[in-house]
C-alpha positions as CSV (number, residue, x, y, z in Angstrom):
1,M,-3.0,7.5,24.7
2,G,-2.3,5.3,21.7
3,I,-0.5,5.0,18.4
4,K,-2.2,6.2,15.2
5,F,-0.8,5.6,11.7
6,V,-0.9,8.0,8.8
7,V,-0.4,6.7,5.2
8,D,-0.4,8.2,1.7
9,S,-2.5,6.9,-1.1
10,A,0.5,5.5,-2.9
11,S,0.2,2.6,-0.4
12,D,-2.9,1.5,-2.3
13,F,-5.0,1.4,0.8
14,S,-8.5,2.5,-0.2
15,Y,-9.9,5.4,1.8
16,E,-12.6,3.1,3.3
17,E,-10.1,0.4,4.1
18,A,-7.8,2.9,5.9
19,K,-10.7,4.4,7.8
20,N,-11.9,1.0,9.0
21,L,-8.5,0.3,10.3
22,G,-8.2,3.6,12.1
23,I,-5.6,4.9,9.7
24,T,-5.5,8.5,8.5
25,F,-5.4,8.5,4.7
26,L,-3.8,11.3,2.8
27,P,-4.2,11.4,-1.0
28,L,-1.7,12.3,-3.6
29,T,-3.0,14.5,-6.4
30,V,-3.5,13.0,-9.9
31,T,-3.7,15.3,-12.9
32,I,-5.3,13.9,-16.1
33,N,-6.2,16.2,-19.0
34,H,-5.4,19.2,-16.9
35,K,-8.0,18.1,-14.3
36,E,-6.8,17.4,-10.7
37,Y,-8.2,14.5,-8.6
38,K,-7.5,13.5,-5.1
39,D,-6.2,9.9,-5.5
40,G,-8.7,7.4,-4.1
41,I,-11.2,10.1,-3.2
42,D,-12.2,12.1,-6.3
43,I,-11.4,9.2,-8.7
44,T,-11.8,5.5,-8.3
45,N,-9.2,3.0,-9.6
46,E,-11.6,1.8,-12.3
47,E,-12.2,5.4,-13.5
48,F,-8.4,6.0,-13.5
49,Y,-7.6,3.1,-15.7
50,K,-10.3,4.0,-18.2
51,L,-8.7,7.5,-18.5
52,L,-5.2,6.0,-18.6
53,E,-6.0,3.7,-21.5
54,S,-8.0,6.3,-23.5
55,N,-5.4,9.2,-23.3
56,E,-2.1,9.6,-25.1
57,T,-0.7,11.8,-22.3
58,L,0.5,10.1,-19.2
59,P,-1.2,11.3,-15.9
60,K,1.0,13.2,-13.4
61,T,1.0,12.7,-9.7
62,S,1.9,15.3,-7.1
63,Q,3.1,14.6,-3.5
64,V,1.2,15.0,-0.3
65,T,1.9,18.5,1.0
66,P,3.5,19.3,4.4
67,Y,0.3,21.1,5.3
68,Q,-1.8,17.9,4.8
69,F,0.6,16.0,7.1
70,E,0.7,18.8,9.7
71,E,-3.1,18.8,9.9
72,A,-3.2,15.0,10.2
73,F,-0.6,15.0,12.9
74,K,-2.4,17.8,14.8
75,D,-5.7,16.0,14.8
76,I,-4.1,12.8,16.2
77,I,-2.0,14.6,18.8
78,D,-4.9,16.8,20.0
79,N,-6.8,13.5,20.7
80,G,-3.9,12.4,23.0
81,D,-2.3,10.0,20.6
82,T,1.1,9.7,18.9
83,A,1.4,9.7,15.1
84,I,3.5,7.5,12.9
85,A,3.4,8.2,9.2
86,I,4.6,5.7,6.6
87,T,5.3,7.0,3.2
88,I,6.1,6.0,-0.3
89,S,9.9,5.8,-1.0
90,S,11.7,9.1,-0.8
91,K,13.6,8.0,-4.0
92,V,10.5,8.3,-6.1
93,S,8.4,11.0,-4.4
94,G,8.7,14.1,-2.2
95,T,6.0,12.9,0.1
96,Y,8.4,11.6,2.7
97,S,10.1,15.1,2.8
98,S,6.6,16.7,3.3
99,A,5.9,14.4,6.2
100,H,9.3,14.9,7.7
101,L,8.9,18.7,7.6
102,A,5.5,18.5,9.2
103,A,6.7,16.2,12.0
104,E,9.4,18.6,13.0
105,N,6.6,20.7,14.5
106,F,5.6,17.9,16.8
107,P,8.9,16.6,18.4
108,G,8.3,13.3,20.2
109,K,4.7,13.1,19.1
110,A,5.0,12.6,15.3
111,F,7.3,10.1,13.6
112,V,7.9,9.4,9.9
113,I,9.1,6.2,8.2
114,D,10.4,6.1,4.7
115,S,9.0,2.7,3.5
116,L,11.7,2.6,0.7
117,S,8.8,1.0,-1.2
118,G,5.3,1.8,-2.5
119,S,2.0,0.3,-3.2
120,I,1.8,-3.2,-1.5
121,G,5.3,-3.0,-0.2
122,E,4.4,0.1,1.8
123,K,1.1,-1.5,2.7
124,I,2.4,-4.6,4.3
125,L,4.9,-2.5,6.3
126,L,2.0,-0.6,7.7
127,L,0.0,-3.8,8.4
128,H,3.0,-5.1,10.3
129,G,3.0,-1.8,12.2
130,L,-0.7,-2.3,13.2
131,E,0.2,-5.7,14.6
132,L,3.2,-4.3,16.6
133,A,1.0,-1.5,18.0
134,K,-1.2,-4.2,19.6
135,S,1.5,-5.1,22.0
136,I,3.9,-2.2,22.0
137,D,2.8,1.2,23.2
138,N,6.0,3.1,22.7
139,A,6.1,4.8,19.3
140,E,9.9,5.0,19.1
141,D,10.2,1.2,19.6
142,I,7.7,0.6,16.8
143,V,9.5,3.0,14.5
144,K,12.8,1.3,15.2
145,E,11.3,-2.1,14.5
146,L,9.7,-1.0,11.3
147,N,12.8,0.8,10.0
148,S,14.6,-2.5,10.6
149,K,12.0,-4.7,8.9
150,R,11.6,-2.5,5.9
151,E,14.9,-3.9,4.7
152,K,13.3,-7.3,4.7
153,I,10.5,-6.4,2.3
154,A,10.7,-7.8,-1.3
155,V,8.5,-6.4,-4.0
156,Y,8.2,-7.6,-7.6
157,Y,6.0,-6.4,-10.5
158,L,5.5,-8.4,-13.7
159,L,4.4,-6.1,-16.5
160,D,2.2,-6.9,-19.5
161,T,3.4,-3.9,-21.6
162,L,6.3,-1.5,-21.9
163,E,4.1,1.2,-23.4
164,Y,3.5,3.3,-20.2
165,L,7.2,3.2,-19.2
166,Q,8.0,4.5,-22.7
167,K,5.3,7.3,-22.4
168,G,6.9,8.3,-19.1
169,G,10.3,8.5,-20.6
170,R,11.7,5.5,-18.6
171,I,12.7,3.7,-21.7
172,S,13.1,4.6,-25.4
173,K,10.4,4.2,-28.0
174,I,12.6,1.8,-29.9
175,S,13.0,-0.4,-26.8
176,S,9.3,-0.3,-26.2
177,L,8.5,-1.3,-29.8
178,A,11.1,-4.1,-29.7
179,G,9.7,-5.4,-26.4
180,A,6.2,-5.4,-27.8
181,L,7.2,-7.3,-30.9
182,L,9.0,-9.9,-28.8
183,S,6.2,-10.2,-26.2
184,V,8.7,-9.3,-23.6
185,K,7.3,-9.2,-20.0
186,P,9.7,-7.3,-17.8
187,I,10.0,-7.9,-14.0
188,F,10.8,-4.9,-11.8
189,T,11.8,-4.9,-8.2
190,L,12.8,-2.3,-5.6
191,E,16.3,-2.0,-4.2
192,G,17.1,0.6,-1.6
193,G,13.9,2.4,-2.5
194,E,14.7,2.6,-6.2
195,V,13.1,0.7,-9.1
196,K,15.3,-1.8,-10.8
197,L,14.9,-4.2,-13.7
198,A,15.1,-7.7,-12.3
199,G,14.5,-9.7,-15.5
200,K,12.7,-10.2,-18.8
201,A,10.8,-13.1,-20.1
202,R,8.7,-13.9,-23.2
203,G,5.1,-14.3,-22.1
204,F,3.4,-14.4,-18.8
205,K,4.0,-18.1,-18.2
206,K,7.8,-17.7,-18.5
207,G,7.5,-14.5,-16.5
208,H,6.0,-16.3,-13.6
209,N,8.6,-19.0,-13.7
210,M,11.3,-16.4,-13.7
211,L,9.5,-14.7,-10.8
212,K,9.6,-17.9,-8.8
213,D,13.3,-18.2,-9.4
214,L,14.0,-14.6,-8.4
215,V,12.1,-15.0,-5.1
216,S,13.9,-18.3,-4.3
217,E,17.2,-16.5,-4.9
218,R,16.3,-13.8,-2.4
219,G,15.8,-16.2,0.5
220,N,12.9,-17.7,2.5
221,V,9.6,-16.0,2.8
222,D,8.6,-15.0,6.4
223,T,5.1,-16.5,6.6
224,S,4.5,-15.0,10.0
225,K,4.3,-11.5,8.5
226,P,1.9,-10.0,5.9
227,S,2.2,-10.9,2.2
228,M,0.1,-9.4,-0.6
229,L,-0.7,-9.7,-4.3
230,S,-1.8,-6.9,-6.6
231,Y,-3.0,-6.3,-10.1
232,S,-3.4,-3.2,-12.3
233,G,-6.3,-2.4,-14.7
234,G,-9.9,-3.2,-14.3
235,N,-9.7,-7.0,-14.5
236,R,-8.0,-9.3,-12.1
237,D,-8.3,-12.4,-14.4
238,V,-4.6,-12.1,-15.3
239,L,-3.8,-12.6,-11.6
240,N,-6.4,-15.4,-11.0
241,K,-5.0,-17.4,-13.8
242,Y,-1.6,-17.8,-12.1
243,L,-2.6,-18.1,-8.4
244,D,-1.1,-21.5,-8.2
245,K,2.2,-20.0,-9.1
246,Y,2.0,-17.7,-6.1
247,R,1.1,-20.6,-3.9
248,E,4.4,-22.2,-4.9
249,I,6.3,-18.9,-4.5
250,L,5.0,-17.8,-1.1
251,K,4.5,-21.3,0.5
252,I,1.2,-20.1,1.9
253,D,-2.5,-20.5,1.2
254,V,-2.9,-17.8,-1.5
255,D,-6.7,-18.2,-1.4
256,Q,-6.6,-16.3,1.9
257,L,-4.0,-13.8,0.7
258,P,-5.1,-10.1,0.4
259,V,-5.3,-8.8,-3.1
260,T,-5.0,-5.0,-3.9
261,Q,-5.8,-3.2,-7.1
262,L,-2.8,-0.9,-8.0
263,G,-3.8,2.7,-7.9
264,S,-2.7,5.7,-9.9
265,T,0.7,6.3,-8.4
266,I,2.2,3.0,-9.5
267,G,-0.4,2.1,-12.1
268,T,0.5,5.2,-14.2
269,H,3.9,3.7,-15.0
270,L,3.1,0.0,-15.1
271,G,-0.1,0.2,-17.1
272,P,-2.9,-2.3,-17.1
273,N,-2.6,-6.0,-16.6
274,A,0.5,-5.9,-14.4
275,I,0.8,-8.2,-11.4
276,G,2.6,-7.4,-8.1
277,I,3.8,-9.4,-5.2
278,A,5.2,-8.2,-1.8
279,F,6.4,-10.2,1.2
280,F,8.8,-10.2,4.1
281,L,12.0,-12.2,4.0
282,E,13.2,-14.1,7.0
């Protein structure tokens, strides 16, 4: 009997990556031009960004269903294991509710954790869970520890454009236009599972300097736990150009740091050429 994890595609694990780690991967649904795709299965990130940039209408994502979670939990439990699902923040998706509903059918055998994050924030929480499972065989103890540590996760995104937030109705068209004219690069973070504006800078260089200051204000980075970088769009050059900045921010060897391409769930709203960073605080 062991512990098996379940994760949604908003975590930006690829299907193959999750499979290789023994994680059950459940895709959200992405609708583009009235056509539905299983995120990370029917459509690659590269294909998604091409469609995102060539269409005026913003893609729509739909949560993982209770049935999908129920089937995943059943498969794990039938094999004699206990299931722990980690989901995207309940403040931005109904996926957590779907998982919770499904878990009620398997008391003591299926547990659900609201990551209060998404993308790489959700991903590093699960990676920490995999490490815990190597030495802890009680699912409730792991869930308790992860629920505690999720409060220590910091996530920041530095955006290249406000266009996609405007398309999604998150900001006004006037604000978007003004931001573009001024080359404003906004920085967003997650607080209590909700997206918040952390700062604005003119240009990527100043944006990274501001990001460094924001991280320093939060506290010390816990280098004993997973950290991760991410980028959106089809080209990671915008990330590579500033790797030294991340070395300063995280105080670790960023050349060995995992890098993830943002998928459709977060990428829809951030647009291409955004950069993300996630880490645990001490």
